[in-house]
Phi, psi and omega in degrees: 000133181272167180284105185278004179264003177270141182305320181303314183287320180295316181292322178294317177298319179297317179298315179299321180289329182265352186303320181297318180293331183275347185303133177090351179245093188300329178297314181288331180292338182279352184298324181288324177298319178292322177299316178297316184295313188263327188250306184295331179298337181251333187240002188297334183270002181264146172288148179307319183290344180267350181281128183254167175299325179295320177302313181294316179300316181298323178290314182296325178295325183281348182280000000 
């Protein structure tokens, strides 16, 4: 069993659960790729409880 409190795992599980609903809509299918590129690349190894507002602000400023 993997650590489900990490952002990487939660986001992947969410994507898998929503994938069926997103099928056929290429715009919506790209949301996970963008999440990986901009957010998970910097925060994927952190536990949800360790992510701060400053972490999120720093990522959003860089986009």
